[in-house]
TORLO-225620 format. One record per residue: residue number from 1; chain; z, x, y of N, C-alpha, C, O in turn. Coordinates in steps of 0.2 Angstrom, whole numbers. Layout:
BEGIN
NODE     i   ch     nup   neast   nnorth    caup   caeast   canorth     cup   ceast   cnorth     oup   oeast   onorth
NODE   NUM    A       Z       X        Y       Z        X         Y       Z       X        Y       Z       X        Y
...
END
This chain:
BEGIN
NODE     i   ch     nup   neast   nnorth    caup   caeast   canorth     cup   ceast   cnorth     oup   oeast   onorth
NODE     1    A     475     491      385     478      493       392     478     486      396     474     482      396
NODE     2    A     484     486      400     485      479       405     480     480      410     477     485      412
NODE     3    A     478     474      413     474      473       419     479     472      424     485     469      423
NODE     4    A     477     474      431     481      473       436     479     467      440     473     467      441
NODE     5    A     484     462      441     482      456       444     486     455      451     491     458      452
NODE     6    A     483     451      455     486      450       462     491     444      461     489     438      460
NODE     7    A     497     445      461     502      440       461     503     436      467     505     430      466
NODE     8    A     503     439      472     505      436       478     501     440      484     500     446      484
NODE     9    A     500     437      490     497      439       496     501     437      502     503     431      503
NODE    10    A     501     441      507     504      439       514     502     443      519     499     449      518
NODE    11    A     502     440      526     501      444       531     505     442      538     507     437      538
NODE    12    A     505     446      542     509      445       549     505     448      554     503     454      553
NODE    13    A     504     445      560     502      448       566     507     446      571     511     441      571
NODE    14    A     508     450      576     513      449       581     510     443      586     504     442      587
NODE    15    A     515     440      589     513      434       593     509     435      599     506     430      602
NODE    16    A     509     441      602     506      442       609     498     442      608     496     446      604
NODE    17    A     495     438      611     487      438       611     484     442      617     487     441      622
NODE    18    A     480     446      616     477      450       621     470     449      621     466     451      617
NODE    19    A     467     445      626     460      443       627     456     448      630     458     453      633
NODE    20    A     449     447      629     445      452       632     445     451      640     444     456      644
NODE    21    A     447     445      642     448      444       649     454     448      652     454     450      658
NODE    22    A     460     449      648     465      453       650     463     460      651     465     463      655
NODE    23    A     459     463      646     456      470       646     452     471      652     452     477      655
NODE    24    A     447     466      654     445      466       661     449     469      666     446     472      671
NODE    25    A     456     467      667     459      468       672     461     476      672     463     479      677
NODE    26    A     461     479      667     463      486       664     458     490      665     460     496      666
NODE    27    A     452     489      664     446      494       663     439     490      666     439     484      667
NODE    28    A     434     495      667     428      492       668     424     491      662     421     495      658
NODE    29    A     425     484      660     422      481       655     421     474      655     424     472      660
NODE    30    A     418     470      651     417      463       652     418     460      645     418     463      640
NODE    31    A     420     453      645     420      450       638     414     449      635     414     449      629
NODE    32    A     408     448      638     401      448       637     400     454      633     397     453      627
NODE    33    A     401     460      636     400      466       633     403     468      626     400     471      622
NODE    34    A     410     466      625     413      467       620     411     463      615     410     465      609
NODE    35    A     411     456      615     408      451       611     401     454      608     400     455      602
NODE    36    A     397     455      612     390      458       610     390     463      606     386     464      601
NODE    37    A     394     468      607     393      474       603     398     474      597     396     478      593
NODE    38    A     404     470      597     408      470       592     411     464      589     413     464      583
NODE    39    A     409     459      593     411      452       590     418     450      591     420     445      589
NODE    40    A     422     455      594     429      454       596     430     450      602     427     451      607
NODE    41    A     434     445      601     436      441       607     443     442      609     445     441      615
NODE    42    A     448     443      604     455      444       606     459     448      600     456     449      595
NODE    43    A     464     451      602     468      455       597     475     454      598     476     450      602
NODE    44    A     479     456      593     487      455       594     490     462      596     488     468      593
NODE    45    A     494     462      601     498      468       602     505     467      602     508     462      604
NODE    46    A     509     472      599     516      472       598     521     471      604     519     474      609
NODE    47    A     527     469      604     531      469       609     534     476      609     535     479      604
NODE    48    A     537     478      614     540      485       614     546     485      610     551     482      610
NODE    49    A     545     491      606     552      492       601     549     490      594     553     491      589
NODE    50    A     543     487      593     541      485       587     535     490      583     530     491      586
NODE    51    A     537     492      577     532      497       575     529     493      568     530     487      566
NODE    52    A     525     498      565     522      495       558     526     493      553     525     488      549
NODE    53    A     533     497      553     538      495       548     540     487      549     541     484      544
NODE    54    A     541     485      555     542      478       556     538     473      555     539     467      552
NODE    55    A     531     475      556     526      471       554     525     471      547     523     465      544
NODE    56    A     526     476      543     525      476       536     531     473      533     530     469      528
NODE    57    A     536     473      535     542      469       533     540     461      532     540     458      527
NODE    58    A     538     458      538     535      452       538     530     450      533     531     445      529
NODE    59    A     525     454      532     520      453       527     522     453      520     520     449      516
NODE    60    A     526     459      518     529      460       513     532     454      510     531     451      504
NODE    61    A     537     452      515     541      446       512     537     440      511     538     436      506
NODE    62    A     532     439      515     527      433       514     523     434      507     522     429      504
NODE    63    A     522     440      505     518      442       498     523     440      493     521     438      487
NODE    64    A     528     442      493     533      442       488     535     435      487     535     432      482
NODE    65    A     536     431      492     537      424       491     532     420      488     533     415      485
NODE    66    A     525     423      490     519      419       487     518     421      479     515     417      475
NODE    67    A     521     426      478     522      428       471     527     425      467     528     426      460
NODE    68    A     531     421      471     537      418       467     541     423      464     544     423      459
NODE    69    A     542     428      468     547      433       466     552     435      470     552     433      476
NODE    70    A     556     439      469     562      443       474     560     449      476     557     453      472
NODE    71    A     563     451      482     561      459       483     564     464      478     561     469      477
NODE    72    A     569     461      474     572      467       470     568     466      462     570     470      457
NODE    73    A     562     462      463     558      463       457     552     467      458     548     468      454
NODE    74    A     553     471      464     547      476       466     550     482      463     555     484      463
NODE    75    A     544     486      459     546      492       456     544     498      460     546     504      459
NODE    76    A     539     498      465     536      503       469     533     500      475     531     494      475
NODE    77    A     533     504      480     530      502       486     525     508      489     526     514      490
NODE    78    A     519     504      491     513      509       493     512     507      500     511     501      500
NODE    79    A     512     510      505     511      508       512     505     512      515     506     518      515
NODE    80    A     500     509      517     494      513       521     495     511      528     495     506      531
NODE    81    A     494     517      531     494      517       539     492     523      542     493     529      539
NODE    82    A     488     523      548     487      528       553     492     529      558     491     533      562
NODE    83    A     496     524      559     500      524       565     508     523      563     511     519      564
NODE    84    A     509     529      560     517      529       557     522     527      561     521     527      567
NODE    85    A     528     525      560     533      523       563     536     529      566     537     529      572
NODE    86    A     536     535      563     538      541       565     534     546      562     531     544      557
NODE    87    A     533     553      564     529      557       561     531     559      554     527     561      550
NODE    88    A     538     558      553     541      559       546     548     556      547     551     556      553
NODE    89    A     551     552      541     548      552       535     543     547      535     542     543      540
NODE    90    A     540     545      529     535      540       529     537     533      530     543     531      530
NODE    91    A     532     529      533     534      523       535     537     517      530     540     513      531
NODE    92    A     533     520      522     536      516       517     543     516      517     546     511      516
NODE    93    A     547     522      518     554      522       518     557     518      523     562     515      521
NODE    94    A     555     517      529     558      512       534     557     505      532     561     501      533
NODE    95    A     551     504      528     549      497       525     555     496      520     558     491      520
NODE    96    A     555     501      515     560      500       510     567     498      513     570     493      511
NODE    97    A     570     502      518     576      500       521     576     493      524     581     490      523
NODE    98    A     571     491      526     571      484       530     571     479      524     573     473      525
NODE    99    A     568     480      518     567      476       513     575     476      509     577     471      506
NODE   100    A     578     481      510     585      480       506     584     482      499     587     479      495
NODE   101    A     580     487      497     579      489       491     579     496      489     573     499      488
NODE   102    A     584     499      490     584      506       490     583     509      482     584     505      477
NODE   103    A     581     515      481     581      518       474     574     518      472     572     523      468
NODE   104    A     569     513      473     563      514       470     559     518      475     561     520      480
NODE   105    A     553     521      472     548      525       474     545     522      481     544     516      481
NODE   106    A     543     525      485     540      523       491     535     529      494     537     534      496
NODE   107    A     528     527      494     523      531       495     519     529      502     518     523      502
NODE   108    A     517     534      506     512      534       511     506     535      510     505     540      506
NODE   109    A     501     531      512     493      534       511     490     534      518     491     529      522
NODE   110    A     486     540      519     484      541       526     477     542      525     474     547      527
NODE   111    A     474     537      523     466      537       523     463     532      528     457     530      528
NODE   112    A     467     530      533     464      526       538     461     520      537     464     515      534
NODE   113    A     455     519      538     452      512       538     451     510      530     451     504      529
NODE   114    A     451     515      525     450      514       518     458     514      515     459     512      509
NODE   115    A     463     515      519     470      516       516     471     510      512     475     512      507
NODE   116    A     470     504      512     473      499       509     469     499      501     472     498      496
NODE   117    A     463     501      502     459      501       496     461     508      491     461     508      485
NODE   118    A     462     512      495     465      519       492     471     517      489     473     519      483
NODE   119    A     476     513      493     482      512       490     481     506      484     485     507      479
NODE   120    A     477     502      484     476      497       479     474     501      473     477     499      468
NODE   121    A     470     506      473     467      509       467     473     514      464     474     515      458
NODE   122    A     477     516      468     483      521       465     487     516      462     490     517      456
NODE   123    A     489     510      465     493      505       461     490     503      455     494     502      450
NODE   124    A     483     501      455     480      499       449     481     505      443     482     503      437
NODE   125    A     481     511      445     482      515       440     489     516      436     490     517      430
NODE   126    A     493     514      442     500      515       440     503     509      434     506     510      430
NODE   127    A     500     503      437     500      497       432     498     498      426     501     497      421
NODE   128    A     491     500      426     487      500       419     490     505      415     490     504      409
NODE   129    A     493     510      417     497      514       413     504     512      410     506     515      405
NODE   130    A     506     507      413     513      505       411     518     508      415     524     507      413
NODE   131    A     517     513      420     522      516       423     526     511      428     532     512      428
NODE   132    A     523     506      431     526      501       435     524     495      432     519     495      428
NODE   133    A     528     489      434     526      482       433     524     478      439     519     474      438
NODE   134    A     527     479      444     526      475       450     526     480      457     531     483      458
NODE   135    A     520     480      460     520      485       465     518     482      472     514     477      472
NODE   136    A     521     483      477     520      481       483     515     485      487     517     491      489
NODE   137    A     510     483      489     505      487       492     504     484      500     503     478      501
NODE   138    A     504     488      504     505      485       511     500     490      517     500     496      517
NODE   139    A     496     487      520     493      491       525     496     487      533     496     481      534
NODE   140    A     498     492      537     502      490       543     499     495      548     499     501      547
NODE   141    A     498     492      554     496      496       560     499     493      566     500     488      567
NODE   142    A     500     499      571     501      497       578     497     501      582     500     507      583
NODE   143    A     491     500      584     487      503       588     488     503      596     487     508      600
NODE   144    A     491     498      598     492      496       605     496     501      608     496     501      614
NODE   145    A     501     505      605     504      510       609     501     516      609     503     521      613
NODE   146    A     495     517      606     492      524       605     484     524      608     480     528      606
NODE   147    A     482     519      612     476      520       614     475     520      622     480     517      625
NODE   148    A     470     522      624     470      523       632     467     516      635     461     515      634
NODE   149    A     471     513      638     469      507       640     467     506      648     469     502      652
NODE   150    A     462     511      649     458      513       655     452     513      654     450     511      648
NODE   151    A     447     514      658     440      515       659     438     520      654     433     520      651
NODE   152    A     442     526      654     441      531       650     441     531      643     438     534      639
NODE   153    A     445     527      642     446      525       634     443     519      631     445     516      625
NODE   154    A     439     516      636     437      509       633     433     508      628     433     503      625
NODE   155    A     428     512      626     424      512       620     428     511      614     426     508      609
NODE   156    A     435     515      614     439      514       607     443     509      608     445     505      604
NODE   157    A     447     509      615     452      503       616     451     496      614     455     492      612
NODE   158    A     445     495      615     443      487       615     444     485      608     445     479      606
NODE   159    A     442     490      604     441      488       597     448     486      592     448     482      588
NODE   160    A     453     488      594     459      490       590     464     484      591     464     481      597
NODE   161    A     468     482      586     474      477       587     478     479      582     476     483      578
NODE   162    A     485     475      581     490      476       577     490     471      573     488     466      573
NODE   163    A     494     473      567     495      468       562     496     471      555     496     478      554
NODE   164    A     498     468      551     500      470       544     498     465      537     498     459      538
NODE   165    A     496     467      532     494      462       527     496     466      520     496     472      519
NODE   166    A     499     461      515     501      464       509     499     461      503     496     456      504
NODE   167    A     499     464      498     498      461       491     504     462      486     507     468      487
NODE   168    A     506     459      482     510      461       476     505     461      470     502     456      468
NODE   169    A     505     467      467     502      467       461     506     467      455     512     469      455
NODE   170    A     503     465      449     508      465       443     503     466      437     497     465      437
NODE   171    A     506     467      431     502      468       425     500     461      422     504     456      422
NODE   172    A     494     460      420     492      454       416     489     456      410     486     461      409
NODE   173    A     489     452      405     486      452       398     480     449      398     477     449      393
NODE   174    A     478     446      404     471      442       404     466     447      406     467     450      411
NODE   175    A     461     447      401     456      453       402     451     450      407     446     453      410
NODE   176    A     451     444      409     447      441       414     449     440      421     446     437      425
NODE   177    A     456     443      422     458      442       428     460     449      431     462     453      427
NODE   178    A     461     451      438     463      456       441     457     460      443     451     459      445
NODE   179    A     460     467      444     456      472       447     452     475      442     454     479      438
NODE   180    A     445     473      443     439      475       438     438     483      439     436     486      434
NODE   181    A     438     486      445     437      493       446     438     495      454     436     491      458
NODE   182    A     440     501      455     439      503       462     435     510      462     435     514      457
NODE   183    A     433     511      468     428      517       469     430     520      476     430     516      481
NODE   184    A     431     526      475     434      530       482     430     537      484     428     541      480
NODE   185    A     429     537      490     425      542       492     427     545      498     430     542      502
NODE   186    A     424     552      500     426      554       506     421     560      508     418     562      504
NODE   187    A     421     562      514     416      567       516     419     571      523     417     569      528
NODE   188    A     423     576      521     428      579       527     422     582      532     425     584      537
NODE   189    A     416     583      531     412      587       536     411     582      542     410     585      548
NODE   190    A     412     577      542     411      571       548     420     569      551     420     564      554
NODE   191    A     424     573      549     431      571       550     432     570      558     435     566      561
NODE   192    A     428     574      562     429      574       570     425     569      573     427     568      579
NODE   193    A     421     565      570     417      560       572     422     554      574     420     549      577
NODE   194    A     427     554      571     433      548       573     440     551      570     443     552      565
NODE   195    A     443     553      576     449      557       574     454     557      581     453     555      586
NODE   196    A     461     559      579     466      560       584     467     567      584     471     569      580
NODE   197    A     466     571      589     467      578       589     473     580      590     475     585      587
NODE   198    A     477     577      594     484      579       595     488     573      596     486     568      598
NODE   199    A     495     573      593     498      581       591     496     582      585     494     578      581
NODE   200    A     497     589      584     494      592       577     498     598      576     500     601      581
NODE   201    A     500     600      569     504      605       567     500     612      568     503     617      568
NODE   202    A     494     612      570     489      618       571     491     620      578     489     626      580
NODE   203    A     493     616      582     495      618       589     503     620      589     507     618      586
NODE   204    A     504     625      594     511      628       596     511     627      604     508     631      607
NODE   205    A     515     622      606     518      617       603     513     612      601     507     613      603
NODE   206    A     515     607      597     511      602       594     508     597      599     502     595      598
NODE   207    A     511     596      605     508      592       611     511     595      617     517     597      617
NODE   208    A     506     596      622     507      598       629     505     594      634     501     589      632
NODE   209    A     506     594      640     505      590       646     498     590      646     495     585      648
NODE   210    A     494     596      646     487      596       646     484     593      641     479     590      643
NODE   211    A     486     592      635     483      588       630     483     581      632     477     577      631
NODE   212    A     489     578      635     489      572       637     484     570      643     482     565      644
NODE   213    A     484     575      647     480      574       653     473     574      651     469     570      654
NODE   214    A     470     578      646     464      577       644     462     572      639     456     570      638
NODE   215    A     468     569      637     466      563       633     465     564      625     463     560      621
NODE   216    A     468     570      623     468      572       616     472     569      612     472     569      606
NODE   217    A     477     565      615     482      561       612     480     554      610     484     550      607
NODE   218    A     473     553      612     470      546       611     465     546      606     461     551      606
NODE   219    A     463     541      602     457      542       597     451     543      600     450     540      606
NODE   220    A     446     547      597     440      549       599     435     547      594     436     548      589
NODE   221    A     429     544      595     424      542       592     417     543      594     416     542      599
NODE   222    A     413     546      589     406      546       591     403     539      588     401     538      582
NODE   223    A     403     533      592     402      527       590     396     526      586     396     522      581
NODE   224    A     390     529      588     383      528       586     383     531      578     381     527      574
NODE   225    A     386     537      578     386      539       571     390     536      567     388     535      561
NODE   226    A     395     534      568     401      530       564     397     524      562     397     522      556
NODE   227    A     394     520      567     390      513       565     385     515      560     385     512      555
NODE   228    A     381     520      562     375      521       557     378     523      550     375     520      545
NODE   229    A     383     527      549     385      529       543     389     523      539     388     522      533
NODE   230    A     393     518      543     395      514       539     390     508      537     392     505      532
NODE   231    A     385     507      541     379      503       538     376     505      532     375     501      528
NODE   232    A     376     512      531     374      515       525     377     515      520     375     513      515
NODE   233    A     384     517      520     389      517       515     391     511      512     392     510      506
NODE   234    A     393     506      517     395      499       514     390     497      508     393     496      503
NODE   235    A     383     496      509     380      494       503     380     499      497     379     497      491
NODE   236    A     381     505      499     381      510       493     387     509      489     386     509      483
NODE   237    A     393     508      492     399      508       488     400     501      485     403     500      480
NODE   238    A     397     495      487     397      489       484     392     489      478     393     486      473
NODE   239    A     387     492      479     382      492       474     386     496      468     386     495      462
NODE   240    A     389     501      470     393      505       465     397     501      461     396     501      455
NODE   241    A     401     497      464     406      493       460     402     487      456     404     485      451
NODE   242    A     396     484      460     392      480       455     389     483      449     389     479      444
NODE   243    A     386     489      449     384      492       443     389     493      438     388     491      432
NODE   244    A     395     496      440     401      498       436     402     492      432     404     493      426
NODE   245    A     401     486      434     405      480       431     399     476      428     400     471      425
NODE   246    A     392     478      429     388      475       426     386     468      429     384     463      426
NODE   247    A     387     467      435     387      461       439     381     462      445     379     467      447
NODE   248    A     378     456      447     374      456       452     377     454      459     382     451      459
NODE   249    A     374     455      465     376      453       471     378     445      472     382     443      475
NODE   250    A     374     441      467     375      435       468     381     432      464     382     426      465
NODE   251    A     384     436      459     389      434       455     396     434      459     401     430      458
NODE   252    A     395     438      465     401      437       469     402     431      474     397     429      477
NODE   253    A     408     430      473     409      422       477     411     424      484     409     420      488
NODE   254    A     414     430      486     416      431       493     416     439      494     418     443      489
NODE   255    A     413     441      500     413      447       501     418     449      507     418     445      512
NODE   256    A     423     453      507     428      455       512     427     462      514     430     466      510
NODE   257    A     424     464      520     423      470       522     429     472      527     431     467      531
NODE   258    A     430     478      527     434      480       533     433     479      540     427     480      542
NODE   259    A     436     476      544     435      472       550     435     477      556     439     477      560
NODE   260    A     430     482      556     430      488       561     425     485      567     426     487      572
NODE   261    A     419     480      565     414      479       569     411     474      567     408     475      561
NODE   262    A     410     468      569     406      463       566     399     464      565     396     462      560
NODE   263    A     396     468      569     390      470       569     387     475      563     381     476      561
NODE   264    A     393     478      561     392      482       555     392     478      549     388     480      544
NODE   265    A     396     473      549     396      468       542     389     464      542     386     463      537
NODE   266    A     387     463      548     381      459       548     375     463      546     371     461      542
NODE   267    A     375     469      548     370      474       547     370     475      539     364     474      536
NODE   268    A     375     477      536     377      478       529     374     473      525     370     474      520
NODE   269    A     376     466      526     375      460       523     367     459      523     364     458      518
NODE   270    A     363     460      529     357      460       529     353     466      524     348     464      521
NODE   271    A     355     471      524     352      477       521     352     475      512     348     476      508
NODE   272    A     358     472      511     359      469       504     356     462      502     357     460      497
NODE   273    A     353     459      508     350      452       507     355     448      504     354     444      500
NODE   274    A     361     448      507     367      443       505     367     439      511     368     441      516
NODE   275    A     367     432      510     369      427       516     375     428      520     381     429      517
NODE   276    A     375     428      526     381      430       530     387     425      528     392     427      529
NODE   277    A     386     419      525     391      414       525     395     417      518     400     414      517
NODE   278    A     393     422      514     396      424       508     401     430      512     405     432      508
NODE   279    A     402     431      517     406      435       520     412     432      524     411     428      528
NODE   280    A     418     434      523     423      432       528     425     436      533     427     442      532
NODE   281    A     425     434      539     427      439       545     432     435      549     431     429      550
NODE   282    A     436     439      552     441      437       557     443     441      562     448     441      565
NODE   283    A     438     447      563     438      451       568     439     449      575     442     452      580
NODE   284    A     435     443      576     435      439       583     442     438      586     443     437      592
NODE   285    A     447     437      581     454      435       582     458     442      583     463     441      586
NODE   286    A     457     447      579     462      452       578     459     459      579     463     464      580
NODE   287    A     453     459      580     450      467       581     450     470      575     449     467      570
NODE   288    A     450     477      576     451      481       570     458     483      569     460     487      573
NODE   289    A     461     481      564     468      483       562     468     488      556     473     489      553
NODE   290    A     463     492      556     462      498       551     465     496      544     462     491      541
NODE   291    A     470     499      542     472      498       535     474     490      533     474     488      528
NODE   292    A     476     487      538     479      481       538     473     476      538     474     470      537
NODE   293    A     467     478      539     462      471       540     460     469      534     459     462      533
NODE   294    A     459     472      529     457      468       522     462     464      520     460     459      518
NODE   295    A     468     466      519     473      461       517     475     455      521     476     450      518
NODE   296    A     474     456      528     475      450       532     469     446      531     470     440      532
NODE   297    A     462     448      530     457      444       530     457     441      523     454     436      522
NODE   298    A     460     445      517     461      442       512     466     435      511     464     430      509
NODE   299    A     471     437      514     477      432       513     473     425      518     473     419      516
NODE   300    A     470     426      524     468      421       528     463     417      524     463     411      524
NODE   301    A     458     421      520     453      418       516     456     413      511     455     407      510
NODE   302    A     460     416      507     464      413       502     468     405      505     467     400      502
NODE   303    A     471     406      511     474      401       514     469     396      516     470     390      517
NODE   304    A     463     399      518     457      393       521     454     391      514     450     386      515
NODE   305    A     455     392      508     452      389       501     445     393      501     441     391      497
NODE   306    A     444     399      503     439      402       502     439     406      495     434     408      492
NODE   307    A     446     407      493     447      412       487     452     408      483     457     407      484
NODE   308    A     448     406      477     451      402       472     452     406      466     449     412      465
NODE   309    A     456     403      460     457      406       455     450     406      450     446     401      450
NODE   310    A     448     412      448     442      413       444     437     416      449     431     418      446
NODE   311    A     438     417      456     432      420       459     432     427      459     437     431      458
NODE   312    A     426     429      459     425      437       461     424     438      467     420     435      471
NODE   313    A     428     443      469     429      445       476     427     453      476     429     457      471
NODE   314    A     423     455      482     421      461       483     425     463      489     425     460      495
NODE   315    A     428     469      489     432      472       495     429     479      496     429     483      492
NODE   316    A     427     480      503     424      486       504     427     489      510     430     485      514
NODE   317    A     427     496      512     429      498       519     426     506      519     424     509      515
NODE   318    A     425     506      526     423      513       528     426     515      534     428     511      538
NODE   319    A     428     522      535     432      523       542     432     531      542     429     535      539
NODE   320    A     437     532      546     438      540       548     439     544      541     442     542      536
NODE   321    A     437     550      543     437      555       537     431     559      536     432     565      535
NODE   322    A     425     557      535     424      549       533     427     548      527     428     552      523
NODE   323    A     429     541      525     430      539       519     428     533      518     428     529      523
NODE   324    A     426     531      512     424      524       511     426     522      502     426     526      498
NODE   325    A     426     515      502     429      513       496     427     506      494     424     503      499
NODE   326    A     427     504      489     426      497       486     430     495      480     432     500      476
NODE   327    A     432     489      480     436      487       474     433     480      473     431     476      477
NODE   328    A     432     478      466     429      472       463     435     468      460     438     471      456
NODE   329    A     436     462      461     442      459       458     441     452      456     436     449      458
NODE   330    A     444     450      452     443      443       448     450     439      450     455     442      448
NODE   331    A     450     433      453     456      430       455     458     427      448     464     423      448
END
């Protein structure tokens, strides 16, 4: 059976930087409050008319170039997002159009913060079984057009930013290189702890003026419960990956966790008794970019020399659903 290797990576964030000080002008909050509770100092917002497909295209082209391939060498596209370009068709189809590569399959994944790892796992199965040789996996999000930038929505709005990250995955005969395992979980009993209620097909009509007035069109979160659950599930799913591959926590060269809240990452590291310096974080500059956060952080870590050939890297995520996941890979 083939091993799935990472052939190339790339990321893209919009040029507009939105600092905590700028948010202070829009809502009752402070830079000190945001940094203390989340670690976030700034995030990126798109310009009008820019959606996740545009961000995804830039990240995808960078990843394909990093892999020394052409767009036409890609066999399949998987795109993870919770902020689709439109309700339908899938954002992966809009990305395919922009890449100018019609005919290949295009799949959307909707598991929110764990979306990229779910997409990675699906791509891994396709490549291992020989169905596809080279798969483009993208996480792309535009949160800025869907958050309540007022005091009413501040607890959620200060967290999120826009961006995209991409991997090109391919088949490898090297048993010591590539994705060693992936581990996917969900518990729908807690779906309403972090969700977007409207619009929804359960409603007739799917959106009303009253829903907008009541704020049902903006994300809602039980912050304390999400925080506590994430701190518990991150160590669990990382240990699952380590046990599955007969590795110890000390064997891992770098840990990259979903960038939801710096305090969650720090708490998970402390629970596992892993030094903080073994974790790569960039949330202070980008905020929570949901499905894009892991590939953005991965590419930045690689560019900074924190990921080298032969390194063992742990990826893990937790988020809405609840869903949680991990992946262990050898570069």
